N, C-alpha and C positions, 0 to 999 in steps of 0.2 A: 793817634789813629791806630797805630800798630798794637798798642796795649788793649785798646777797645776790641780789636779783632780777637785777641786771646780770650777776653771775657765772653764774647759771643760764642766762641768755640766751646768753652767750658760749659756754658748754659746748654748748648746743643747736645753735648755729651751727656749731661745730667738728664735732659729730657728723653734722650734715647734710652738710657738705662731705666728710667721710670716706665717708659713704654714697654720695654722688654719685661719688666717685672710684672706689669699688669697682664701681659699676654701669657705669662707662665704662672698664673695664679689659679689654674683649674685644678680640681681635686676629684678623684674617683673613689667611691665607697662601694666596694664589692662584697657580695655574700654568696657563698657557694653551698648548695644543698645536694646531697647524694641521691642515689636511685631510690632510696626509701623516703626521701624528702626531709632528711635530717641534716643538720650542719655538718659540713665536710671539712675536717682539718687536714693539715699537712699536704695540701694540694699546691704544686708549684704553678705560679701564675706569672706569665711573661707578657708584659705590655710592650707593644712595638708599633712603630710607624715606618712605612716604606718610603715615604716622601722625604724624610729628613734623617733616616737612619737611627732614630731613637729606639732604645730597648731597655727594659728594666724588669728584673725578676724578683718576685715576692713569694711568700708562702702564707697560706691561709692559717689563721689562728685556731684555737680550740673551738671557737664558735663558727668556723668556716668563713671568717671575714678577712678582707684585705683592703688596704687603702694606700693611696699615693697622692701627694700634693705637688704643686709646682709644675703642672702640665700645661703645655700650649693647647689651645683649642684645635680640634681636628678629629679625624677618624683614626681610632686605634684598633689594633688586633689584640684580643685577649685570649691567650693560649693556656689551657689548663692541662696539667699532666700529673698523673699519679701512677707510677710504674706498678705498684703493688696491685692496684685494682684495674690495671690496663686502661686507665683513663687517658684519653687523648682527644681534647675537644677545643674547638676554636670558635670564637664569636667576635663580631665587630661592635664597637660602640662609638658614638659621637660624644666627645667630651667638650664641654664649654670652656672657653678661655678664662672664665671667671665663675666662681661659685662651685657647688658640689654637683657631681653626676652620680646618681645611684645606679648600681648594676647588679640586680639579683640574678643569679644563675641557678635555676632549679632543674637539676638533671632528670628528676623523676617526671616533671611536667614535659620537659623537652623530649624525653624518650616516648612518652605517651602521644605527644603531638606527632613525632616522626612516625610512630607506628600507625597513627590515624592517617597521616599523609600517604604512607606506603600502601595502606589498605585502600584508600581512595584511588590511588594510582593504579593499583591492581584491578579495581573495579572498572576504571576507565579502559585499561588495557583489555580486560575481558570483554567489555561492551564493544570495543572497536573490532576485536577479533570476531565476535559473534555477528556483528553487522557485516563484516567482510565475507564471512561464511554464508550468511543469508543472501547477500548480493550475488555470490557465485552460484548458489543453488537456483536463485531466481533467474539468472541469466541462462543457466543450463536448461531450465524449464521452458523459457521463451524460445530458445534456439530449437528445442524439440518441436514446439508448436509451430514455429515458422517453417521447419522442414516438413511437417505434416501438411501445412497449407500448400506447399509445392507439390506434394504427392497427390493431394486431392485434385489439384488442377490437372495433373497428368491423367488421373482417372476420368475426370470430366471430359478430357480430350480423347478418350478411347484407349488409354493405356492398359497394359496387361494387369488385370485385377489380381491374378494369382501371384504375381511378382510384387505388386505395389501394396496390397493389403497387409502382408506381414510387416512391412516396413512402417506402415501407418500405425499398426497396433503397437509396435515397438516404440514409436515416437510418443504415442499417448501414454504408454506405461512409464516412459522416462519422464515425461512432463509431470505426470501425477506424483511420481516419487520425488523429483527435484523440488516441485512447488510445495509439497507437503513439508519437506525439510526446510525450505525457505521460510514457511510460516512459523515453524518452531523457533526460528532465529529472530523474529521481529520483536522489538521491544514492547512491553505491555502498554505503554502510552502512545505508541506510534500507530495511531488509528488509520492514517492514510495508507501506509504500507500494508497493514493487515487487510484492508479492503481490497487493495490492488492484487495482492497475492491470492486471496480467496476468490476474487473475480476470475482470475486466470485459471485457477484450479477448477472452478465451476465449468469453465469452457472446455478444459481438458476432459473432465468427466462427461460432459455433454457429447463431445465428439466420439468418445469411446462407448457411448450408449449406456453409461452408468447414470441414469437419469435421477434416481433417488439421491445419489451422492452429489450430483450437480445441484440439485435443489438445496441441499444442506449447505454447500459451499457458497452459493449465491445468497442464501439467507444470512450467513455469517458476514459476508461482504457488506450487506445492507445494514447489519447491526452497527458496523464501524463507520459506515459512510453512506447513508441512504441517498441513492441517485436514481433518476428515472431510467437510465440505461440498464442499471442492475435489476430493477423491477421488471423491465422488458425481457431481459435474459432469463430471469427467474420464471416469468410467466410461460415462456417457451419450454423451459425444462419441466415445469409442472405439467404442461400439456402432453409432452412426450412421456412423462411418468404415468400420466392418467391412461393413455391409450395402451401402454405396455402392461398395465395391471389386469389380472384375470378376475379379481374380486370386483364385482359391479359397484358395490357401495364405496369401496376405496377409490375406484376410478372416478366416480361421480364427485366425491369430495375433492379429489386432486384437481379435477377440471374446474370446480367452483373456485378453488384457490388460485388457479391460473387466471381466471377472469378477474378475481379480486386484485391480483398483482398488476394486471393491466390498468385497472382503475387507479391504483396507487401511483403507477408510473405517470399516468396522464395528469393526475393532481399536481405532481411535481413539475411536469413539462408537457403541456398539451400537444406539442409538436410530435411526440412519439406515438400518438394514437394510431395513425395509419399503419406503422410498422408493427406495433404490438398486436393489434387485432388481426392484421394480415398473417402474422406468424402463427397465431392460434388457428386461423382458418386453414392454413397450409398443412399444419400438423394433423388436424382432424380430417381434412379431405384426403390426405395421403393414406390414412388408416381406415377410410371408408365411413367415417363418422359424420355423414352428411347432415343429418338433422342437427347435430351439435355444432357443425361448422357454420350454419346459417347465420346465427346471431353475431359472431365475431366478424364474419365477412360483410354483413350488412353495416356494422359499425365502421369497418375499414373503408368501405366505399363512401359512407357518409363523411368520414374524416378527410378522405382524399378522392373526390369524384373524378379525378383525371388519371387514376391508376387503372390502366387497362387490365393488368393481371388480376387485381382484386375483383373487378367486374366479371371477368371470365370465370374465375373460381366460383363466384356467387352463382352465375348461370349454371355452371357444372353441378354445384350442390343442389340447386333446384331440379335440374334434369334427372339426377340420380334419385330423386324422390317422386318421380312420375309413377302414378299407379295405374296399371291397365285394368279395364273392366270389361267383362264379356257381356255384351248387350245384344241379344238376338243373334244375328248372323255376322256380327263384327265385334272387334275389340276397340273400345274407345279408350283414349289415354287422358287421364286427368292431369293436365299440365298446371303446376303451381303458378299462381299469379306472381309476376315479377321475373319469370324466367326469360321471356323474350326481351323484356326491357334490359335485363342485365347483359345479355349478349350484345344487344344493340349499342349499349353504352361502352362496352369493351371496344367495339369497332370505332365509335365516335371518339373515344379517348386517344386512340392511336391507330388511325386507319391503315398505316403501312407497317405496323408493328407485328411482332411474332404471334400475337393472339388474335389479330383481326381475321385471318383466314379461317382459323379454327372456330371462331365465333360465327362466321358466315355459314360454315358447314353445319354447325349446330342449329342455326336458325332454319336452314333448309330442311333438316331432319325433323324439326318441330313442325314445320309447315306440312310435311308429308303425313305427320301423325294427327294433325288437327282434325281431320275428318274421320278418323278411325280407320281401322284396317279390317277388310272383309275376311271372314273365316270360311266362306263358301268355297267349295272345291273348284279350282280353276282360277280363282282370284289370287293375286299376289298378297302376301302378308308381310308385315314388318314389325319390328320391335324397336323401341327407342334405344339408341346407342348410349351406353353409360359413359359419362365423361370422367376421365382420370384427373 
């Protein structure tokens, strides 16, 4: 029994040695090429493993080759050094515990790849910086627009215009400058941000009464992302640009464009119809373009019959078109059809609203004019009151 045990132990030792021999039968075949892509001789090559402390130093031959056999499988560090050329390069390789592992190291290709990676990283860094700068300018522009909104509220509440208007003008100038710089930082394929920046820039131009610039900005926003709201804003800017022009033909064309923009907005989203047509009517009414205001206000009331303001504005547009006619000893007033109906619907839409009393006063005035006004001496005469 005891002798048998020795035999078993001897067999175990033999098997262990055989196992170790198999585990250390790996071979590496290396080839090194220099920065010109040629075989690189006389390079000191050190193979090492940190897990077991293995290290071995070789030198490449005239063909830039090196090899080593009897390696255990695992991950090795391959360190190349050539003091003359200031070469100091390290790369890792997975070596199989059996068979050959080829390891070509082409320094020319590696250098080119590293240069490409560095260039790509630089591009990413530049793009990130550009985006950060764009975001900062955009935020500055929005802050200026938000501040201008507060100032407009103060003006509407009766604030001192002489003190507030310069601040408003400064806010608009800041917003335009910052948003313009933000737009320059938006990436060429970033269509959403292009549209957002141009839309805000259009609003800044609009508030500062630079209507032609506002039109251009809104058009560019639409090119990147056509939306109903953008067409609505464009329409209003075009209407403002139209009434600001002194050239009649240019004004007519701009107004036609404004109507066309409303049509496009409504094609994308029919729910914007009341707002788009109403905005046109307000712009034209404010500038005394009553004949031109009729069509958009008629469309606005048709789109939203419950909008008291639109009905009142329509009645006002009709009223301002009343034509007086001298007939015998009195002046008769040709009241356009639909005038009385518009005022009445303004009252019906909101009987206790801000336009109801004004509409009632307008109806009373129309009633007074309906029978004409005598021009005979001693009789009272009156003229229709123009609605603003």
